[in-house]
All heavy atoms as an XYZ file, in Angstrom:
969
protein
N      56.644    116.252    -19.215
C      55.308    115.721    -19.429
C      54.354    116.875    -19.693
O      53.508    117.187    -18.884
C      54.863    114.884    -18.252
C      55.680    113.619    -18.067
S      55.015    112.464    -16.851
C      55.092    113.413    -15.349
N      54.495    117.456    -20.837
C      53.638    118.589    -21.157
C      52.262    118.166    -21.637
O      51.315    118.910    -21.486
C      54.305    119.467    -22.226
O      54.559    118.666    -23.379
C      55.601    120.076    -21.710
N      52.124    116.983    -22.202
C      50.822    116.567    -22.720
C      50.093    115.602    -21.788
O      49.093    115.023    -22.173
C      50.969    115.968    -24.118
C      51.798    114.713    -24.115
O      52.240    114.255    -23.068
N      52.022    114.156    -25.294
N      50.643    115.389    -20.588
C      49.984    114.520    -19.633
C      50.343    113.047    -19.770
O      49.924    112.235    -18.974
N      51.102    112.667    -20.794
C      51.472    111.263    -20.944
C      52.766    110.979    -20.186
O      53.593    111.856    -19.979
C      51.645    110.910    -22.427
O      52.719    111.644    -22.964
N      52.907    109.749    -19.765
C      54.101    109.353    -19.028
C      55.291    109.263    -19.978
O      55.159    108.824    -21.119
C      53.863    108.008    -18.353
N      56.416    109.676    -19.501
C      57.649    109.608    -20.280
C      58.153    108.166    -20.272
O      58.129    107.508    -19.234
C      58.679    110.533    -19.652
C      59.972    110.607    -20.413
C      60.903    111.557    -19.736
N      60.649    112.880    -20.257
C      61.394    113.929    -19.975
N      62.403    113.809    -19.148
N      61.129    115.093    -20.500
N      58.618    107.654    -21.415
C      59.133    106.278    -21.426
C      60.363    106.147    -20.524
O      61.114    107.098    -20.347
C      59.511    106.030    -22.888
C      59.202    107.255    -23.629
C      58.692    108.289    -22.699
N      60.534    104.972    -19.980
C      61.668    104.706    -19.095
C      62.952    104.674    -19.914
O      63.015    104.015    -20.948
C      61.465    103.374    -18.393
C      62.567    103.043    -17.435
C      62.225    101.809    -16.652
N      63.336    101.525    -15.768
C      63.893    100.343    -15.667
N      63.450     99.335    -16.369
N      64.892    100.148    -14.842
N      63.962    105.366    -19.465
C      65.266    105.346    -20.113
C      66.319    104.955    -19.092
O      66.140    105.153    -17.887
C      65.636    106.714    -20.719
O      65.665    107.678    -19.672
C      64.640    107.130    -21.791
N      67.407    104.382    -19.562
C      68.496    103.976    -18.684
C      69.788    104.619    -19.171
O      70.458    104.072    -20.038
C      68.644    102.447    -18.681
C      67.436    101.669    -18.187
C      67.629    100.183    -18.430
C      67.225    101.940    -16.712
N      70.132    105.777    -18.652
C      71.383    106.402    -19.090
C      72.587    105.662    -18.520
O      72.563    105.218    -17.375
C      71.283    107.814    -18.533
C      70.379    107.699    -17.360
C      69.418    106.584    -17.678
N      73.593    105.477    -19.335
C      74.847    104.856    -18.909
C      75.976    105.821    -19.250
O      76.156    106.165    -20.409
C      75.089    103.533    -19.636
C      74.109    102.475    -19.297
N      74.192    101.721    -18.160
C      73.007    102.057    -19.937
C      73.184    100.867    -18.125
N      72.442    101.047    -19.185
N      76.708    106.234    -18.253
C      77.855    107.107    -18.472
C      79.060    106.383    -17.888
O      79.163    106.220    -16.671
C      77.661    108.479    -17.805
C      76.393    109.139    -18.352
C      78.891    109.351    -18.031
C      75.967    110.372    -17.608
N      79.908    105.879    -18.766
C      81.075    105.130    -18.326
C      82.277    105.507    -19.177
O      82.139    106.010    -20.284
C      80.854    103.606    -18.414
C      79.763    103.157    -17.489
C      80.564    103.186    -19.828
N      83.448    105.240    -18.644
C      84.673    105.425    -19.397
C      85.170    104.054    -19.830
O      84.938    103.057    -19.160
C      85.729    106.097    -18.524
C      85.381    107.520    -18.158
C      86.466    108.172    -17.326
O      87.607    107.696    -17.353
O      86.152    109.154    -16.652
N      85.826    104.011    -20.959
C      86.450    102.773    -21.391
C      85.537    101.788    -22.093
O      85.923    100.661    -22.333
N      84.338    102.184    -22.415
C      83.427    101.282    -23.114
C      83.800    101.230    -24.595
O      84.144    102.236    -25.189
C      81.993    101.741    -22.965
C      81.036    100.926    -23.846
C      79.593    101.038    -23.468
N      79.377    100.306    -22.233
C      78.803    100.833    -21.163
N      78.419    102.072    -21.151
N      78.624    100.117    -20.085
N      83.705    100.052    -25.160
C      83.940     99.862    -26.584
C      82.581     99.700    -27.248
O      81.768     98.877    -26.832
C      84.795     98.607    -26.850
C      86.163     98.759    -26.184
C      84.935     98.366    -28.347
C      86.946     97.472    -26.127
N      82.319    100.490    -28.256
C      81.112    100.354    -29.060
C      81.574     99.910    -30.436
O      82.239    100.655    -31.148
C      80.313    101.673    -29.145
C      79.091    101.501    -30.035
C      79.906    102.132    -27.756
N      81.261     98.670    -30.776
C      81.679     98.078    -32.035
C      80.485     98.098    -32.980
O      79.508     97.387    -32.758
C      82.171     96.649    -31.793
C      82.563     95.912    -33.037
C      83.806     96.120    -33.614
C      81.693     95.022    -33.638
C      84.166     95.443    -34.772
C      82.042     94.348    -34.782
C      83.281     94.559    -35.349
O      83.637     93.900    -36.483
N      80.542     98.944    -33.999
C      79.469     99.013    -34.992
C      79.810     98.065    -36.125
O      80.857     98.195    -36.760
C      79.304    100.443    -35.534
O      79.026    101.310    -34.440
C      78.164    100.522    -36.537
N      78.955     97.096    -36.354
C      79.178     96.122    -37.424
C      78.621     96.703    -38.717
O      77.427     96.931    -38.848
C      78.492     94.795    -37.077
C      78.671     93.744    -38.139
C      79.930     93.228    -38.408
C      77.588     93.272    -38.853
C      80.099     92.259    -39.381
C      77.749     92.302    -39.823
C      79.011     91.805    -40.094
O      79.179     90.853    -41.043
N      79.519     96.974    -39.650
C      79.136     97.604    -40.914
C      79.962     96.967    -42.036
O      80.945     97.532    -42.501
C      79.396     99.114    -40.838
C      78.879     99.874    -42.026
C      78.946    101.380    -41.787
O      78.973    101.844    -40.659
N      78.957    102.132    -42.857
N      79.568     95.772    -42.480
C      80.363     95.087    -43.509
C      80.370     95.837    -44.838
O      81.342     95.780    -45.577
C      79.705     93.723    -43.630
C      78.329     93.900    -43.090
C      78.403     94.998    -42.082
N      79.304     96.523    -45.128
C      79.246     97.374    -46.324
C      78.000     98.246    -46.210
O      76.984     97.826    -45.660
C      79.190     96.533    -47.599
O      78.023     95.749    -47.615
N      78.082     99.444    -46.705
C      76.913    100.325    -46.669
C      76.543    100.758    -45.270
O      77.356    101.295    -44.543
N      75.316    100.466    -44.870
C      74.775    100.912    -43.591
C      75.121     99.950    -42.459
O      75.296     98.758    -42.687
C      73.258    101.045    -43.698
C      72.869    102.125    -44.639
C      72.540    101.981    -45.960
C      72.816    103.515    -44.369
N      72.274    103.195    -46.515
C      72.435    104.172    -45.565
C      73.053    104.283    -43.240
C      72.280    105.540    -45.652
C      72.888    105.654    -43.320
C      72.510    106.268    -44.518
N      75.166    100.457    -41.219
C      75.404     99.577    -40.074
C      74.319     98.500    -39.971
O      73.155     98.754    -40.265
C      75.334    100.516    -38.866
C      75.609    101.871    -39.410
C      75.047    101.862    -40.818
N      74.753     97.305    -39.554
C      73.820     96.186    -39.421
C      73.684     95.704    -37.990
O      72.888     94.821    -37.707
C      74.258     95.039    -40.326
C      74.197     95.413    -41.799
C      74.518     94.255    -42.724
O      74.531     93.095    -42.268
O      74.746     94.523    -43.908
N      74.479     96.276    -37.062
C      74.377     95.866    -35.668
C      75.431     96.541    -34.818
O      76.333     97.213    -35.328
N      75.309     96.340    -33.506
C      76.218     96.945    -32.545
C      76.498     95.953    -31.423
O      75.587     95.264    -30.951
C      75.601     98.233    -31.935
C      76.450     98.770    -30.804
C      75.402     99.288    -32.993
N      77.742     95.893    -31.005
C      78.146     95.182    -29.794
C      78.774     96.220    -28.874
O      79.499     97.100    -29.338
C      79.199     94.113    -30.094
C      78.823     92.997    -31.046
C      80.047     92.144    -31.365
C      77.740     92.132    -30.438
N      78.496     96.128    -27.589
C      79.179     97.000    -26.642
C      79.804     96.146    -25.555
O      79.335     95.039    -25.254
C      78.238     98.039    -25.982
O      77.333     97.368    -25.116
C      77.496     98.848    -27.003
N      80.874     96.660    -24.971
C      81.557     95.947    -23.912
C      82.644     96.799    -23.302
O      82.815     97.961    -23.653
N      83.390     96.196    -22.386
C      84.501     96.884    -21.736
C      85.485     95.831    -21.245
O      85.158     94.650    -21.152
C      84.018     97.760    -20.580
C      83.336     96.996    -19.475
C      84.052     96.498    -18.395
C      81.966     96.765    -19.519
C      83.425     95.788    -17.388
C      81.322     96.060    -18.517
C      82.056     95.565    -17.452
N      86.696     96.272    -20.959
C      87.700     95.382    -20.383
C      87.677     95.522    -18.871
O      87.680     96.641    -18.346
C      89.098     95.702    -20.939
C      89.359     95.042    -22.252
C      88.847     95.568    -23.421
C      90.099     93.874    -22.313
C      89.059     94.956    -24.636
C      90.326     93.244    -23.524
C      89.807     93.782    -24.687
N      87.630     94.388    -18.171
C      87.641     94.429    -16.712
C      89.083     94.455    -16.201
O      90.038     94.406    -17.001
C      86.823     93.267    -16.118
C      87.390     91.898    -16.465
O      88.552     91.746    -16.813
N      86.545     90.884    -16.354
N      89.250     94.523    -14.902
C      90.590     94.649    -14.321
C      91.447     93.403    -14.501
O      92.666     93.479    -14.383
C      90.505     94.996    -12.820
O      89.745     93.991    -12.145
C      89.858     96.364    -12.614
N      90.830     92.266    -14.814
C      91.584     91.032    -15.029
C      91.986     90.839    -16.493
O      92.554     89.808    -16.849
C      90.781     89.807    -14.557
C      90.585     89.743    -13.056
C      89.418     90.599    -12.601
O      88.446     90.786    -13.362
O      89.483     91.111    -11.469
N      91.643     91.800    -17.346
C      92.002     91.691    -18.756
C      90.987     90.949    -19.601
O      91.248     90.626    -20.757
N      89.831     90.683    -19.038
C      88.761     90.044    -19.803
C      87.871     91.093    -20.452
O      87.723     92.197    -19.944
N      87.297     90.742    -21.571
C      86.348     91.616    -22.250
C      84.943     91.193    -21.837
O      84.577     90.023    -21.979
C      86.517     91.502    -23.762
S      85.400     92.576    -24.684
N      84.183     92.118    -21.309
C      82.814     91.842    -20.872
C      81.868     92.335    -21.958
O      81.799     93.526    -22.230
C      82.500     92.535    -19.528
C      81.068     92.233    -19.092
C      83.497     92.111    -18.462
N      81.191     91.405    -22.612
C      80.224     91.733    -23.661
C      78.927     92.161    -22.988
O      78.369     91.425    -22.170
C      79.998     90.511    -24.550
C      78.993     90.628    -25.677
C      79.395     91.722    -26.656
C      78.875     89.288    -26.391
N      78.466     93.367    -23.327
C      77.263     93.886    -22.675
C      76.021     93.766    -23.550
O      75.055     93.134    -23.178
C      77.445     95.368    -22.340
C      78.452     95.644    -21.275
C      78.588     97.118    -21.049
O      79.014     97.836    -21.969
O      78.243     97.562    -19.942
N      76.040     94.434    -24.688
C      74.862     94.484    -25.535
C      75.152     93.880    -26.899
O      76.200     94.127    -27.486
C      74.371     95.931    -25.728
C      73.854     96.546    -24.459
C      74.653     97.374    -23.696
C      72.558     96.278    -24.020
C      74.178     97.929    -22.518
C      72.087     96.839    -22.851
C      72.896     97.658    -22.097
O      72.423     98.200    -20.931
N      74.206     93.092    -27.389
C      74.254     92.489    -28.713
C      72.987     92.940    -29.420
O      71.884     92.557    -29.029
C      74.287     90.944    -28.626
C      74.243     90.320    -29.995
C      75.509     90.478    -27.843
N      73.153     93.782    -30.443
C      71.995     94.337    -31.149
C      72.208     94.134    -32.637
O      73.180     94.643    -33.197
C      71.832     95.845    -30.856
C      71.754     96.094    -29.342
C      70.612     96.409    -31.576
C      71.976     97.538    -28.943
N      71.329     93.383    -33.272
C      71.399     93.178    -34.719
C      70.124     93.714    -35.341
O      69.027     93.409    -34.884
C      71.572     91.704    -35.056
N      70.284     94.530    -36.390
C      69.117     95.097    -37.061
C      68.652     94.244    -38.218
O      67.572     94.433    -38.735
C      69.426     96.515    -37.562
C      69.669     97.445    -36.430
C      68.772     97.796    -35.464
C      70.866     98.131    -36.112
N      69.346     98.660    -34.562
C      70.639     98.890    -34.953
C      72.134     98.190    -36.700
C      71.615     99.687    -34.373
C      73.095     98.993    -36.114
C      72.830     99.724    -34.975
N      69.466     93.290    -38.627
C      69.120     92.401    -39.737
C      69.434     90.989    -39.267
O      70.512     90.732    -38.737
C      69.962     92.765    -40.965
C      69.633     91.969    -42.201
C      70.503     92.393    -43.380
N      71.915     92.111    -43.193
C      72.487     90.914    -43.325
N      71.755     89.865    -43.619
N      73.785     90.756    -43.146
N      68.486     90.089    -39.436
C      68.643     88.729    -38.938
C      69.929     88.049    -39.346
O      70.581     87.404    -38.556
N      70.336     88.187    -40.578
C      71.537     87.522    -41.064
C      72.829     88.145    -40.576
O      73.906     87.614    -40.820
N      72.743     89.249    -39.865
C      73.946     89.948    -39.404
C      74.472     89.400    -38.074
O      75.640     89.594    -37.756
C      73.675     91.438    -39.251
N      73.645     88.707    -37.317
C      74.012     88.328    -35.957
C      75.272     87.469    -35.886
O      76.223     87.807    -35.181
C      72.850     87.616    -35.272
C      73.088     87.198    -33.821
C      73.391     88.409    -32.952
C      71.885     86.445    -33.291
N      75.315     86.364    -36.602
C      76.458     85.453    -36.498
C      77.751     86.087    -37.026
O      78.771     86.037    -36.336
C      76.150     84.124    -37.191
C      75.034     83.342    -36.520
S      75.299     83.041    -34.759
C      76.585     81.813    -34.849
N      77.746     86.697    -38.229
C      79.004     87.315    -38.656
C      79.439     88.459    -37.741
O      80.631     88.671    -37.529
C      78.728     87.805    -40.074
C      77.297     87.585    -40.346
C      76.729     86.738    -39.261
N      78.478     89.185    -37.170
C      78.815     90.261    -36.241
C      79.470     89.690    -34.988
O      80.462     90.228    -34.494
C      77.567     91.061    -35.867
C      77.841     92.182    -34.879
S      76.377     93.163    -34.473
C      75.412     91.994    -33.520
N      78.934     88.600    -34.455
C      79.521     87.978    -33.274
C      80.931     87.476    -33.570
O      81.842     87.671    -32.765
C      78.630     86.837    -32.769
C      77.357     87.291    -32.101
S      77.619     88.164    -30.532
C      78.231     86.838    -29.498
N      81.117     86.820    -34.724
C      82.462     86.355    -35.090
C      83.431     87.530    -35.169
O      84.548     87.459    -34.661
C      82.436     85.612    -36.435
C      81.920     84.218    -36.342
N      82.597     83.208    -35.701
C      80.777     83.664    -36.813
C      81.894     82.089    -35.783
N      80.783     82.341    -36.446
N      83.009     88.620    -35.806
C      83.871     89.796    -35.953
C      84.158     90.432    -34.599
O      85.288     90.853    -34.328
C      83.226     90.807    -36.899
N      83.155     90.503    -33.730
C      83.346     91.083    -32.398
C      84.282     90.253    -31.538
O      85.123     90.797    -30.808
N      84.154     88.933    -31.614
C      85.054     88.048    -30.863
C      86.483     88.208    -31.376
O      87.428     88.321    -30.589
C      84.555     86.592    -30.950
C      83.287     86.443    -30.097
C      85.639     85.618    -30.509
C      82.543     85.148    -30.306
N      86.653     88.263    -32.689
C      87.985     88.467    -33.271
C      88.572     89.805    -32.812
O      89.765     89.902    -32.500
C      87.912     88.405    -34.794
N      87.734     90.823    -32.732
C      88.186     92.144    -32.272
C      88.659     92.081    -30.820
O      89.682     92.676    -30.460
C      87.056     93.165    -32.422
C      87.408     94.560    -31.999
C      88.340     95.286    -32.947
O      88.458     94.882    -34.119
O      88.964     96.272    -32.504
N      87.939     91.359    -29.974
C      88.346     91.223    -28.567
C      89.711     90.547    -28.472
O      90.577     90.987    -27.709
C      87.290     90.440    -27.783
N      89.906     89.481    -29.258
C      91.213     88.800    -29.230
C      92.302     89.734    -29.750
O      93.396     89.785    -29.193
C      91.206     87.522    -30.048
C      90.221     86.463    -29.650
C      89.615     85.577    -30.485
C      89.728     86.131    -28.337
N      88.773     84.749    -29.776
C      88.821     85.062    -28.456
C      89.945     86.653    -27.071
C      88.160     84.493    -27.374
C      89.279     86.096    -25.978
C      88.410     85.031    -26.138
N      92.008     90.479    -30.816
C      92.996     91.418    -31.364
C      93.374     92.500    -30.353
O      94.491     93.022    -30.388
C      92.477     92.089    -32.643
C      92.423     91.137    -33.829
O      93.013     90.026    -33.754
O      91.774     91.503    -34.833
N      92.458     92.832    -29.466
C      92.728     93.848    -28.442
C      93.378     93.247    -27.204
O      93.583     93.933    -26.216
C      91.449     94.583    -28.058
C      90.925     95.483    -29.155
C      89.630     96.164    -28.726
N      89.202     97.100    -29.728
C      89.539     98.399    -29.743
N      90.308     98.878    -28.796
N      89.097     99.179    -30.696
N      93.662     91.957    -27.231
C      94.381     91.318    -26.138
C      93.537     90.756    -25.017
O      94.049     90.517    -23.921
N      92.257     90.510    -25.255
C      91.399     89.948    -24.206
C      91.919     88.578    -23.770
O      92.284     87.754    -24.600
C      89.965     89.816    -24.698
N      91.958     88.353    -22.465
C      92.341     87.044    -21.928
C      91.172     86.071    -22.026
O      91.355     84.861    -22.080
C      92.787     87.186    -20.485
C      94.083     88.009    -20.356
C      94.509     88.174    -18.926
N      94.691     86.871    -18.301
C      94.544     86.658    -17.002
N      94.208     87.630    -16.187
N      94.730     85.448    -16.494
N      89.962     86.599    -22.019
C      88.728     85.823    -22.148
C      87.609     86.801    -22.449
O      87.797     88.019    -22.349
C      88.423     85.022    -20.870
C      88.396     85.875    -19.624
C      87.235     86.542    -19.234
C      89.542     86.027    -18.847
C      87.221     87.342    -18.107
C      89.540     86.831    -17.717
C      88.373     87.483    -17.354
O      88.357     88.284    -16.240
N      86.437     86.281    -22.799
C      85.259     87.111    -23.027
C      84.152     86.601    -22.112
O      83.875     85.398    -22.076
C      84.791     87.048    -24.496
C      85.908     87.489    -25.436
C      83.543     87.924    -24.696
C      85.598     87.257    -26.907
N      83.525     87.514    -21.378
C      82.381     87.184    -20.524
C      81.113     87.694    -21.180
O      81.092     88.771    -21.773
C      82.513     87.853    -19.157
C      83.549     87.319    -18.203
C      83.555     88.163    -16.925
C      83.279     85.873    -17.861
N      80.061     86.918    -21.041
C      78.767     87.275    -21.609
C      77.736     86.945    -20.545
O      77.516     85.784    -20.222
C      78.551     86.449    -22.875
C      77.374     86.809    -23.734
C      76.633     87.957    -23.545
C      77.025     85.966    -24.779
C      75.559     88.265    -24.380
C      75.961     86.250    -25.620
C      75.227     87.398    -25.423
N      77.116     87.967    -19.948
C      76.100     87.735    -18.924
C      74.730     87.716    -19.568
O      74.368     88.621    -20.324
C      76.128     88.808    -17.849
C      75.100     88.530    -16.762
C      74.989     89.634    -15.734
O      75.399     90.762    -15.960
N      74.411     89.306    -14.592
N      73.964     86.673    -19.261
C      72.605     86.544    -19.766
C      71.696     86.276    -18.563
O      71.600     85.147    -18.090
C      72.489     85.405    -20.796
C      73.504     85.615    -21.930
C      71.065     85.316    -21.333
C      73.656     84.423    -22.844
N      71.066     87.305    -18.030
C      70.178     87.085    -16.880
C      69.082     86.078    -17.232
O      68.432     86.208    -18.280
C      69.596     88.474    -16.596
C      70.566     89.438    -17.212
C      71.115     88.721    -18.415
N      68.872     85.073    -16.398
C      67.856     84.054    -16.692
C      66.450     84.607    -16.902
O      65.652     84.003    -17.606
C      67.899     83.132    -15.470
C      69.255     83.336    -14.890
C      69.613     84.771    -15.174
N      66.148     85.775    -16.316
C      64.813     86.339    -16.474
C      64.710     87.321    -17.649
O      63.671     87.935    -17.851
C      64.357     87.010    -15.179
C      65.256     88.169    -14.760
O      66.393     88.282    -15.270
O      64.829     88.960    -13.899
N      65.775     87.443    -18.430
C      65.737     88.324    -19.611
C      64.707     87.766    -20.600
O      64.628     86.556    -20.798
C      67.120     88.381    -20.260
C      67.218     89.378    -21.359
N      66.720     89.148    -22.623
C      67.764     90.616    -21.392
C      66.951     90.204    -23.377
N      67.590     91.106    -22.660
N      63.906     88.619    -21.238
C      62.884     88.126    -22.167
C      63.454     87.295    -23.331
O      62.766     86.435    -23.850
C      62.221     89.406    -22.705
C      62.560     90.468    -21.730
C      63.841     90.078    -21.071
N      64.699     87.540    -23.713
C      65.326     86.789    -24.810
C      66.370     85.792    -24.305
O      67.256     85.384    -25.056
C      65.987     87.774    -25.785
C      65.036     88.754    -26.425
C      64.066     88.057    -27.351
O      64.413     87.104    -28.028
N      62.830     88.518    -27.369
N      66.282     85.396    -23.030
C      67.307     84.542    -22.422
C      67.541     83.255    -23.210
O      68.686     82.885    -23.466
C      66.948     84.213    -20.976
N      66.494     82.564    -23.610
C      66.677     81.285    -24.312
C      67.436     81.470    -25.618
O      68.340     80.709    -25.935
C      65.341     80.603    -24.556
C      64.759     80.033    -23.273
C      63.473     79.334    -23.482
N      63.603     78.293    -24.516
C      62.628     77.486    -24.873
N      61.464     77.578    -24.280
N      62.809     76.585    -25.802
N      67.086     82.488    -26.381
C      67.774     82.749    -27.632
C      69.210     83.180    -27.423
O      70.112     82.756    -28.155
N      69.451     84.018    -26.410
C      70.810     84.466    -26.120
C      71.674     83.322    -25.591
O      72.856     83.226    -25.910
C      70.785     85.625    -25.126
C      70.240     86.936    -25.680
C      69.992     87.930    -24.549
C      71.176     87.509    -26.730
N      71.077     82.429    -24.798
C      71.815     81.260    -24.313
C      72.198     80.349    -25.478
O      73.322     79.838    -25.540
C      70.984     80.497    -23.285
C      70.822     81.247    -21.988
C      69.675     80.724    -21.136
O      68.875     79.898    -21.570
N      69.578     81.238    -19.917
N      71.277     80.170    -26.419
C      71.583     79.358    -27.605
C      72.691     80.024    -28.424
O      73.593     79.340    -28.935
C      70.329     79.165    -28.453
N      72.644     81.346    -28.549
C      73.698     82.075    -29.256
C      75.038     81.875    -28.560
O      76.042     81.581    -29.216
C      73.353     83.566    -29.314
C      74.451     84.478    -29.860
C      74.726     84.181    -31.326
C      74.059     85.940    -29.657
N      75.070     82.015    -27.244
C      76.318     81.846    -26.499
C      76.896     80.449    -26.721
O      78.091     80.297    -26.991
C      76.084     82.097    -25.011
N      76.061     79.434    -26.650
C      76.542     78.063    -26.850
C      77.012     77.839    -28.283
O      78.028     77.187    -28.516
C      75.458     77.070    -26.456
C      75.223     77.063    -24.953
C      74.070     76.191    -24.553
C      73.844     76.306    -23.050
N      72.639     75.636    -22.610
N      76.297     78.398    -29.236
C      76.698     78.258    -30.641
C      78.040     78.950    -30.912
O      78.818     78.497    -31.746
C      75.624     78.829    -31.550
C      75.920     78.617    -33.005
C      74.730     78.847    -33.863
N      75.087     78.612    -35.240
C      74.384     78.979    -36.262
N      73.223     79.579    -36.069
N      74.783     78.743    -37.478
N      78.306     80.031    -30.174
C      79.562     80.760    -30.322
C      80.659     80.172    -29.437
O      81.701     80.756    -29.259
C      79.359     82.247    -30.009
C      78.379     82.964    -30.931
S      78.752     82.830    -32.683
C      80.363     83.566    -32.759
N      80.397     79.028    -28.833
C      81.338     78.264    -28.016
C      81.701     78.924    -26.692
O      82.800     78.775    -26.195
C      82.608     77.919    -28.800
C      82.372     77.153    -30.094
C      81.621     75.848    -29.816
N      81.574     74.996    -30.991
C      80.466     74.753    -31.686
N      79.339     75.298    -31.335
N      80.485     73.943    -32.721
N      80.731     79.652    -26.135
C      80.874     80.125    -24.764
C      80.443     78.985    -23.862
O      79.566     78.194    -24.226
C      79.965     81.333    -24.501
C      80.485     82.632    -25.047
C      80.329     82.943    -26.389
C      81.113     83.546    -24.216
C      80.792     84.140    -26.900
C      81.574     84.746    -24.712
C      81.423     85.050    -26.058
N      81.036     78.892    -22.685
C      80.675     77.865    -21.718
C      80.036     78.535    -20.505
O      80.559     79.529    -20.008
C      81.918     77.098    -21.268
C      82.619     76.362    -22.383
C      83.909     75.714    -21.898
O      84.062     75.492    -20.679
O      84.749     75.433    -22.759
N      78.916     77.985    -20.046
C      78.290     78.531    -18.840
C      79.107     78.068    -17.642
O      79.292     76.882    -17.418
C      76.844     78.068    -18.713
C      76.128     78.741    -17.562
C      74.651     78.414    -17.504
O      74.251     77.368    -18.026
O      73.908     79.219    -16.927
N      79.630     79.019    -16.878
C      80.426     78.654    -15.708
C      79.714     78.970    -14.408
O      80.123     78.521    -13.346
C      81.819     79.305    -15.745
C      81.845     80.767    -15.428
C      82.058     81.219    -14.133
C      81.653     81.715    -16.428
C      82.083     82.564    -13.845
C      81.683     83.066    -16.141
C      81.896     83.480    -14.849
O      81.911     84.824    -14.574
N      78.647     79.734    -14.471
C      77.827     80.070    -13.324
C      76.467     80.465    -13.897
O      76.415     80.946    -15.035
C      78.478     81.235    -12.577
O      77.717     81.616    -11.463
N      75.374     80.264    -13.164
C      74.074     80.611    -13.743
C      74.039     82.034    -14.298
O      74.319     83.004    -13.590
C      73.113     80.445    -12.561
C      73.765     79.413    -11.696
C      75.248     79.707    -11.817
N      73.762     82.129    -15.580
C      73.664     83.420    -16.245
C      74.981     83.994    -16.738
O      74.989     85.041    -17.367
N      76.091     83.342    -16.491
C      77.408     83.831    -16.911
C      78.069     82.825    -17.842
O      78.195     81.652    -17.513
C      78.311     84.066    -15.701
C      77.936     85.280    -14.934
C      77.129     85.338    -13.841
C      78.338     86.616    -15.215
N      77.003     86.640    -13.420
C      77.742     87.444    -14.238
C      79.143     87.201    -16.189
C      77.921     88.825    -14.223
C      79.332     88.568    -16.164
C      78.724     89.367    -15.185
N      78.517     83.317    -18.981
C      79.158     82.491    -19.998
C      80.554     83.042    -20.271
O      80.770     84.257    -20.228
C      78.328     82.495    -21.287
C      76.985     81.834    -21.093
C      75.945     82.505    -20.470
C      76.770     80.526    -21.496
C      74.717     81.898    -20.259
C      75.556     79.903    -21.291
C      74.532     80.587    -20.672
O      73.322     79.984    -20.455
N      81.504     82.162    -20.541
C      82.881     82.579    -20.785
C      83.420     81.868    -22.022
O      83.020     80.741    -22.327
C      83.788     82.290    -19.556
C      83.908     80.796    -19.288
C      85.154     82.946    -19.717
N      84.305     82.541    -22.711
C      85.001     81.943    -23.850
C      86.462     82.355    -23.758
O      86.780     83.503    -23.462
C      84.404     82.416    -25.164
C      85.130     81.806    -26.357
C      84.402     82.007    -27.635
N      85.316     81.729    -28.729
C      84.994     81.744    -29.986
N      83.752     82.008    -30.331
N      85.873     81.498    -30.905
N      87.342     81.405    -24.024
C      88.774     81.648    -23.993
C      89.318     81.687    -25.416
O      88.732     81.101    -26.326
C      89.475     80.564    -23.169
C      89.083     80.645    -21.713
C      88.085     79.835    -21.197
C      89.689     81.571    -20.869
C      87.702     79.935    -19.867
C      89.311     81.682    -19.542
C      88.320     80.859    -19.045
O      87.939     80.972    -17.739
N      90.470     82.344    -25.627
C      90.950     82.571    -26.993
C      91.376     81.340    -27.760
O      91.482     81.398    -28.972
C      92.125     83.532    -26.815
C      92.526     83.421    -25.402
C      91.300     83.014    -24.640
N      91.591     80.205    -27.107
C      91.998     79.023    -27.858
C      90.840     78.401    -28.630
O      91.041     77.523    -29.456
C      92.644     77.986    -26.948
C      91.709     77.514    -25.837
O      90.799     78.274    -25.441
O      91.916     76.395    -25.361
N      89.623     78.864    -28.404
C      88.477     78.392    -29.166
C      88.233     79.349    -30.334
O      87.498     80.310    -30.230
C      87.227     78.321    -28.290
C      87.192     77.205    -27.270
C      85.972     77.346    -26.370
C      87.174     75.862    -27.947
N      88.891     79.095    -31.441
C      88.733     79.907    -32.632
C      87.956     79.095    -33.665
O      87.850     77.863    -33.534
C      90.095     80.302    -33.226
O      90.776     79.104    -33.613
C      90.930     81.081    -32.222
N      87.423     79.702    -34.700
C      86.678     78.935    -35.704
C      87.490     77.786    -36.292
O      86.946     76.768    -36.680
C      86.346     79.973    -36.774
C      86.272     81.249    -36.029
C      87.349     81.132    -34.968
N      88.816     77.926    -36.318
C      89.650     76.864    -36.854
C      89.831     75.703    -35.899
O      90.198     74.612    -36.322
C      91.026     77.428    -37.248
C      90.978     78.432    -38.386
C      90.444     79.813    -37.992
O      90.651     80.234    -36.832
O      89.793     80.450    -38.825
N      89.626     75.915    -34.585
C      89.900     74.864    -33.620
C      88.664     74.134    -33.103
O      88.794     73.158    -32.390
C      90.675     75.406    -32.398
O      89.884     76.391    -31.740
C      92.020     75.991    -32.810
N      87.464     74.615    -33.425
C      86.295     73.864    -32.983
C      85.588     73.237    -34.173
O      85.585     73.760    -35.275
C      85.351     74.684    -32.121
C      85.056     76.089    -32.493
C      85.741     77.185    -32.095
C      83.973     76.572    -33.298
N      85.177     78.305    -32.593
C      84.091     77.964    -33.341
C      82.930     75.963    -33.983
C      83.196     78.765    -34.035
C      82.050     76.758    -34.674
C      82.175     78.135    -34.702
N      85.033     72.097    -33.922
C      84.390     71.306    -34.967
C      83.295     72.107    -35.660
O      82.487     72.757    -35.021
C      83.786     70.039    -34.352
C      83.212     69.103    -35.384
C      82.646     67.860    -34.742
O      83.062     67.506    -33.629
O      81.771     67.258    -35.365
N      83.283     72.080    -36.956
C      82.265     72.760    -37.718
C      82.680     74.132    -38.202
O      82.111     74.676    -39.129
N      83.698     74.713    -37.574
C      84.166     76.031    -37.999
C      83.056     77.060    -37.989
O      82.195     77.045    -37.143
N      83.069     77.932    -38.945
C      82.047     78.983    -39.036
C      80.787     78.353    -39.533
O      79.798     78.771    -39.759
C      82.512     80.099    -39.953
C      83.659     80.858    -39.347
C      84.134     81.931    -40.302
N      85.377     82.465    -39.824
C      85.501     83.633    -39.241
N      84.488     84.412    -39.072
N      86.658     84.056    -38.838
């Protein structure tokens, strides 16, 4: 704080085994998903960041496919009810066929693929 202003709050995360999935269908990156595998073999989705509005759904489909390709038994998606974007993230989780199994926790199993749920992609 050399100029007297407060430093912005930062949250450093130092972990092993985190997957950072950069969604880059062509040209520049359009979004990022981060997650990790827990001890039960589930993939825990942590951060969903899209820089272009139209990138969100294809990025989620690609990220879910990547989790299945890596052998995930299920995917967990935590959405704290007090998160500023909770309503939008909850709608995203439901649209991606995650099921809320506990307040703020959503799960999806591998048998729910775009080919097996009504409406597909």
